[in-house]
Backbone as JSON Lines, residues from 0, in Angstrom:
{"i":0,"aa":"M","n":[102.8,93.38,75.57],"ca":[103.79,94.26,76.12],"c":[103.68,94.23,77.65]}
{"i":1,"aa":"N","n":[104.82,94.08,78.29],"ca":[104.87,94.11,79.75],"c":[105.12,95.53,80.22]}
{"i":2,"aa":"E","n":[104.3,96.01,81.12],"ca":[104.51,97.33,81.68],"c":[105.58,97.26,82.76]}
{"i":3,"aa":"I","n":[106.35,98.33,82.87],"ca":[107.32,98.45,83.95],"c":[107.0,99.72,84.73]}
{"i":4,"aa":"S","n":[107.53,99.8,85.91],"ca":[107.29,101.0,86.72],"c":[108.3,102.08,86.34]}
{"i":5,"aa":"W","n":[108.0,103.3,86.76],"ca":[108.94,104.4,86.55],"c":[110.26,104.08,87.24]}
{"i":6,"aa":"K","n":[110.18,103.48,88.41],"ca":[111.38,103.11,89.17],"c":[112.24,102.13,88.36]}
{"i":7,"aa":"D","n":[111.61,101.18,87.68],"ca":[112.36,100.25,86.82],"c":[113.07,101.0,85.7]}
{"i":8,"aa":"F","n":[112.35,101.93,85.05],"ca":[112.94,102.69,83.95],"c":[114.13,103.51,84.42]}
{"i":9,"aa":"E","n":[114.04,104.09,85.6],"ca":[115.12,104.92,86.12],"c":[116.41,104.13,86.32]}
{"i":10,"aa":"Q","n":[116.31,102.83,86.42],"ca":[117.5,102.0,86.6],"c":[118.26,101.77,85.29]}
{"i":11,"aa":"V","n":[117.62,101.99,84.16],"ca":[118.27,101.8,82.86],"c":[119.11,103.03,82.56]}
{"i":12,"aa":"E","n":[120.4,102.83,82.39],"ca":[121.32,103.94,82.12],"c":[121.48,104.11,80.6]}
{"i":13,"aa":"L","n":[120.59,104.87,80.0],"ca":[120.68,105.22,78.58],"c":[121.47,106.51,78.5]}
{"i":14,"aa":"R","n":[122.68,106.43,77.95],"ca":[123.59,107.57,77.93],"c":[124.07,107.88,76.52]}
{"i":15,"aa":"V","n":[124.42,109.13,76.31],"ca":[124.97,109.58,75.02],"c":[126.48,109.41,75.05]}
{"i":16,"aa":"G","n":[127.01,108.89,73.95],"ca":[128.45,108.76,73.79],"c":[128.84,109.07,72.35]}
{"i":17,"aa":"T","n":[130.12,109.37,72.16],"ca":[130.65,109.65,70.83],"c":[131.56,108.51,70.4]}
{"i":18,"aa":"I","n":[131.32,107.99,69.21],"ca":[132.15,106.91,68.67],"c":[133.53,107.48,68.33]}
{"i":19,"aa":"T","n":[134.57,106.86,68.89],"ca":[135.94,107.34,68.67],"c":[136.76,106.38,67.83]}
{"i":20,"aa":"E","n":[136.34,105.12,67.76],"ca":[137.1,104.13,66.99],"c":[136.14,103.08,66.45]}
{"i":21,"aa":"V","n":[136.38,102.65,65.21],"ca":[135.56,101.62,64.56],"c":[136.49,100.63,63.88]}
{"i":22,"aa":"K","n":[136.3,99.35,64.2],"ca":[137.09,98.29,63.57],"c":[136.16,97.22,63.01]}
{"i":23,"aa":"D","n":[136.62,96.55,61.97],"ca":[135.88,95.4,61.46],"c":[135.85,94.31,62.53]}
{"i":24,"aa":"F","n":[134.84,93.45,62.46],"ca":[134.7,92.35,63.4],"c":[134.45,91.07,62.59]}
{"i":25,"aa":"P","n":[135.49,90.56,61.91],"ca":[135.31,89.41,61.02],"c":[134.89,88.13,61.75]}
{"i":26,"aa":"E","n":[135.14,88.03,63.05],"ca":[134.77,86.82,63.8],"c":[133.3,86.77,64.17]}
{"i":27,"aa":"A","n":[132.57,87.87,64.02],"ca":[131.15,87.91,64.37],"c":[130.34,87.03,63.42]}
{"i":28,"aa":"R","n":[129.29,86.42,63.94],"ca":[128.42,85.56,63.11],"c":[127.69,86.37,62.05]}
{"i":29,"aa":"K","n":[127.22,87.56,62.44],"ca":[126.57,88.47,61.5],"c":[127.5,89.67,61.33]}
{"i":30,"aa":"P","n":[127.51,90.3,60.15],"ca":[128.4,91.45,59.93],"c":[128.24,92.51,61.03]}
{"i":31,"aa":"A","n":[129.36,92.92,61.62],"ca":[129.33,93.87,62.73],"c":[130.63,94.67,62.78]}
{"i":32,"aa":"Y","n":[130.6,95.74,63.53],"ca":[131.79,96.52,63.84],"c":[132.07,96.41,65.33]}
{"i":33,"aa":"K","n":[133.34,96.6,65.69],"ca":[133.75,96.82,67.07],"c":[133.87,98.32,67.25]}
{"i":34,"aa":"L","n":[133.17,98.86,68.23],"ca":[133.17,100.3,68.47],"c":[133.83,100.62,69.8]}
{"i":35,"aa":"E","n":[134.52,101.75,69.85],"ca":[134.94,102.34,71.12],"c":[134.19,103.65,71.24]}
{"i":36,"aa":"I","n":[133.56,103.86,72.4],"ca":[132.65,104.99,72.57],"c":[133.05,105.77,73.82]}
{"i":37,"aa":"D","n":[133.14,107.08,73.68],"ca":[133.48,107.98,74.78],"c":[132.2,108.47,75.44]}
{"i":38,"aa":"F","n":[132.02,108.1,76.73],"ca":[130.85,108.52,77.49],"c":[131.18,109.63,78.48]}
{"i":39,"aa":"G","n":[132.29,110.33,78.28],"ca":[132.63,111.46,79.13],"c":[133.48,111.08,80.33]}
{"i":40,"aa":"K","n":[133.87,112.09,81.1],"ca":[134.8,111.91,82.21],"c":[134.3,110.95,83.28]}
{"i":41,"aa":"E","n":[133.04,111.06,83.66],"ca":[132.49,110.24,84.74],"c":[132.47,108.75,84.4]}
{"i":42,"aa":"I","n":[132.13,108.43,83.16],"ca":[131.95,107.03,82.75],"c":[133.16,106.51,82.0]}
{"i":43,"aa":"G","n":[133.74,107.32,81.16],"ca":[134.91,106.91,80.38],"c":[134.53,106.24,79.08]}
{"i":44,"aa":"F","n":[135.44,105.4,78.58],"ca":[135.27,104.72,77.3],"c":[134.7,103.32,77.52]}
{"i":45,"aa":"K","n":[133.82,102.91,76.62],"ca":[133.28,101.54,76.63],"c":[133.32,101.01,75.21]}
{"i":46,"aa":"K","n":[133.37,99.68,75.12],"ca":[133.4,99.01,73.82],"c":[132.07,98.32,73.56]}
{"i":47,"aa":"S","n":[131.73,98.22,72.29],"ca":[130.49,97.56,71.91],"c":[130.64,96.93,70.53]}
{"i":48,"aa":"S","n":[129.94,95.83,70.34],"ca":[129.79,95.23,69.03],"c":[128.44,95.68,68.49]}
{"i":49,"aa":"A","n":[128.4,96.13,67.24],"ca":[127.15,96.62,66.68],"c":[126.97,96.14,65.25]}
{"i":50,"aa":"Q","n":[125.79,95.58,64.97],"ca":[125.47,95.09,63.63],"c":[124.87,96.22,62.81]}
{"i":51,"aa":"I","n":[125.74,97.15,62.43],"ca":[125.3,98.37,61.74],"c":[126.02,98.56,60.41]}
{"i":52,"aa":"T","n":[126.59,97.48,59.87],"ca":[127.4,97.59,58.66],"c":[126.59,97.89,57.4]}
{"i":53,"aa":"E","n":[125.31,97.62,57.4],"ca":[124.5,97.81,56.2],"c":[124.28,99.29,55.87]}
{"i":54,"aa":"H","n":[124.1,100.12,56.9],"ca":[123.8,101.54,56.68],"c":[124.99,102.47,56.91]}
{"i":55,"aa":"Y","n":[126.05,101.97,57.58],"ca":[127.11,102.88,58.02],"c":[128.49,102.39,57.61]}
{"i":56,"aa":"K","n":[129.29,103.29,57.08],"ca":[130.7,103.03,56.78],"c":[131.51,103.4,58.02]}
{"i":57,"aa":"K","n":[132.61,102.72,58.23],"ca":[133.44,102.96,59.41],"c":[133.8,104.44,59.54]}
{"i":58,"aa":"E","n":[134.26,105.04,58.45],"ca":[134.73,106.42,58.51],"c":[133.61,107.41,58.82]}
{"i":59,"aa":"D","n":[132.36,107.06,58.5],"ca":[131.23,107.94,58.78],"c":[130.77,107.88,60.23]}
{"i":60,"aa":"L","n":[131.2,106.84,60.94],"ca":[130.78,106.67,62.34],"c":[131.66,107.44,63.32]}
{"i":61,"aa":"I","n":[132.9,107.7,62.96],"ca":[133.81,108.41,63.85],"c":[133.25,109.81,64.14]}
{"i":62,"aa":"G","n":[133.13,110.14,65.43],"ca":[132.6,111.44,65.83],"c":[131.09,111.49,65.96]}
{"i":63,"aa":"R","n":[130.4,110.42,65.6],"ca":[128.95,110.39,65.68],"c":[128.5,110.07,67.11]}
{"i":64,"aa":"Q","n":[127.51,110.82,67.57],"ca":[126.95,110.52,68.88],"c":[125.85,109.48,68.76]}
{"i":65,"aa":"I","n":[125.81,108.59,69.74],"ca":[124.81,107.53,69.78],"c":[124.23,107.45,71.19]}
{"i":66,"aa":"I","n":[123.19,106.67,71.35],"ca":[122.62,106.4,72.67],"c":[122.81,104.92,72.94]}
{"i":67,"aa":"A","n":[123.31,104.61,74.15],"ca":[123.58,103.22,74.51],"c":[123.15,102.95,75.95]}
{"i":68,"aa":"V","n":[122.82,101.71,76.21],"ca":[122.59,101.24,77.58],"c":[123.96,100.87,78.13]}
{"i":69,"aa":"I","n":[124.35,101.52,79.22],"ca":[125.71,101.31,79.73],"c":[125.75,100.47,81.01]}
{"i":70,"aa":"N","n":[124.6,100.06,81.55],"ca":[124.64,99.31,82.8],"c":[124.14,97.87,82.68]}
{"i":71,"aa":"F","n":[124.16,97.32,81.48],"ca":[124.0,95.87,81.33],"c":[125.32,95.21,81.69]}
{"i":72,"aa":"P","n":[125.3,93.96,82.11],"ca":[126.58,93.26,82.31],"c":[127.31,93.13,80.97]}
{"i":73,"aa":"S","n":[128.63,93.11,81.02],"ca":[129.41,92.88,79.79],"c":[129.03,91.54,79.2]}
{"i":74,"aa":"K","n":[129.15,91.45,77.86],"ca":[128.76,90.22,77.16],"c":[129.87,89.81,76.22]}
{"i":75,"aa":"Q","n":[130.27,88.55,76.32],"ca":[131.3,88.0,75.44],"c":[130.67,87.68,74.08]}
{"i":76,"aa":"I","n":[131.21,88.28,73.04],"ca":[130.76,88.02,71.67],"c":[131.98,87.53,70.9]}
{"i":77,"aa":"G","n":[132.1,86.22,70.75],"ca":[133.3,85.64,70.16],"c":[134.5,86.03,70.99]}
{"i":78,"aa":"P","n":[135.54,86.56,70.36],"ca":[136.73,86.95,71.11],"c":[136.65,88.36,71.7]}
{"i":79,"aa":"F","n":[135.49,89.01,71.61],"ca":[135.33,90.42,71.98],"c":[134.39,90.56,73.17]}
{"i":80,"aa":"M","n":[134.72,91.43,74.12],"ca":[133.85,91.71,75.26],"c":[133.11,93.02,75.0]}
{"i":81,"aa":"S","n":[131.8,92.93,74.84],"ca":[130.98,94.1,74.61],"c":[130.53,94.64,75.96]}
{"i":82,"aa":"E","n":[130.75,95.95,76.19],"ca":[130.51,96.56,77.5],"c":[129.26,97.44,77.56]}
{"i":83,"aa":"C","n":[128.62,97.66,76.43],"ca":[127.39,98.46,76.39],"c":[126.58,98.04,75.17]}
{"i":84,"aa":"L","n":[125.31,98.44,75.17],"ca":[124.41,98.11,74.06],"c":[124.03,99.38,73.31]}
{"i":85,"aa":"V","n":[124.52,99.5,72.09],"ca":[124.19,100.63,71.23],"c":[122.75,100.43,70.75]}
{"i":86,"aa":"T","n":[121.94,101.48,70.82],"ca":[120.53,101.34,70.46],"c":[120.27,101.68,68.99]}
{"i":87,"aa":"G","n":[119.28,101.01,68.43],"ca":[118.9,101.23,67.05],"c":[117.51,100.68,66.81]}
{"i":88,"aa":"L","n":[116.97,101.0,65.66],"ca":[115.66,100.52,65.24],"c":[115.79,99.86,63.88]}
{"i":89,"aa":"P","n":[114.96,98.84,63.59],"ca":[115.05,98.2,62.28],"c":[114.34,99.04,61.21]}
{"i":90,"aa":"D","n":[114.97,99.09,60.03],"ca":[114.27,99.72,58.9],"c":[113.3,98.68,58.31]}
{"i":91,"aa":"S","n":[112.72,98.96,57.18],"ca":[111.71,98.06,56.59],"c":[112.28,96.69,56.19]}
{"i":92,"aa":"E","n":[113.61,96.61,56.09],"ca":[114.25,95.34,55.73],"c":[114.98,94.72,56.92]}
{"i":93,"aa":"G","n":[114.79,95.27,58.11],"ca":[115.39,94.72,59.31],"c":[116.82,95.17,59.57]}
{"i":94,"aa":"R","n":[117.33,96.11,58.79],"ca":[118.69,96.63,59.0],"c":[118.66,97.71,60.07]}
{"i":95,"aa":"V","n":[119.67,97.74,60.93],"ca":[119.68,98.64,62.08],"c":[119.98,100.08,61.69]}
{"i":96,"aa":"V","n":[119.13,100.99,62.19],"ca":[119.3,102.43,62.07],"c":[119.59,102.95,63.48]}
{"i":97,"aa":"L","n":[120.71,103.62,63.66],"ca":[121.13,104.08,64.98],"c":[120.2,105.13,65.57]}
{"i":98,"aa":"I","n":[120.09,105.11,66.9],"ca":[119.38,106.15,67.63],"c":[120.43,107.16,68.09]}
{"i":99,"aa":"S","n":[120.2,108.43,67.8],"ca":[121.16,109.45,68.19],"c":[120.45,110.78,68.4]}
{"i":100,"aa":"P","n":[121.05,111.67,69.22],"ca":[120.44,112.99,69.4],"c":[120.52,113.79,68.11]}
{"i":101,"aa":"D","n":[119.55,114.67,67.9],"ca":[119.58,115.47,66.66],"c":[120.41,116.74,66.82]}
{"i":102,"aa":"Q","n":[120.92,116.98,68.04],"ca":[121.87,118.06,68.29],"c":[122.96,117.52,69.19]}
{"i":103,"aa":"K","n":[124.14,118.1,69.1],"ca":[125.25,117.65,69.93],"c":[124.96,117.94,71.4]}
{"i":104,"aa":"V","n":[125.19,116.93,72.25],"ca":[125.03,117.09,73.7],"c":[126.29,116.55,74.37]}
{"i":105,"aa":"E","n":[126.43,116.82,75.65],"ca":[127.6,116.39,76.38],"c":[127.63,114.86,76.51]}
{"i":106,"aa":"N","n":[128.8,114.27,76.22],"ca":[128.96,112.83,76.39],"c":[128.64,112.45,77.83]}
{"i":107,"aa":"G","n":[127.91,111.36,77.99],"ca":[127.52,110.89,79.31],"c":[126.15,111.36,79.74]}
{"i":108,"aa":"S","n":[125.55,112.3,78.98],"ca":[124.21,112.79,79.32],"c":[123.23,111.63,79.36]}
{"i":109,"aa":"K","n":[122.36,111.63,80.36],"ca":[121.4,110.54,80.55],"c":[120.08,110.88,79.88]}
{"i":110,"aa":"L","n":[119.51,109.89,79.21],"ca":[118.19,110.02,78.61],"c":[117.15,109.94,79.72]}
{"i":111,"aa":"Y","n":[116.23,110.88,79.74],"ca":[115.15,110.9,80.73],"c":[113.83,110.73,80.04]}
């Protein structure tokens, strides 16, 4: 494991957002959804591709808060431009489990 400084960590913008739209992403190499996420007035909406189809149905994701890195450069994934990285952890079979606050917080709130 490489250690980083506190200053390095402060540069990572881990923010809370609410998923507002979920679409299938049939062009993705691995099963994924296209997400639109509301990060509040200051940041606005960002899009992301997320490989979360194993544990989550599209309709269950709408309105769910997640934590994402919002200051990575955008990344082209097939025909889709992903603008943030939704965070998750692998379960025992390697399927992604989303990271989210256990209580509702304001969209755009920064993780400290």
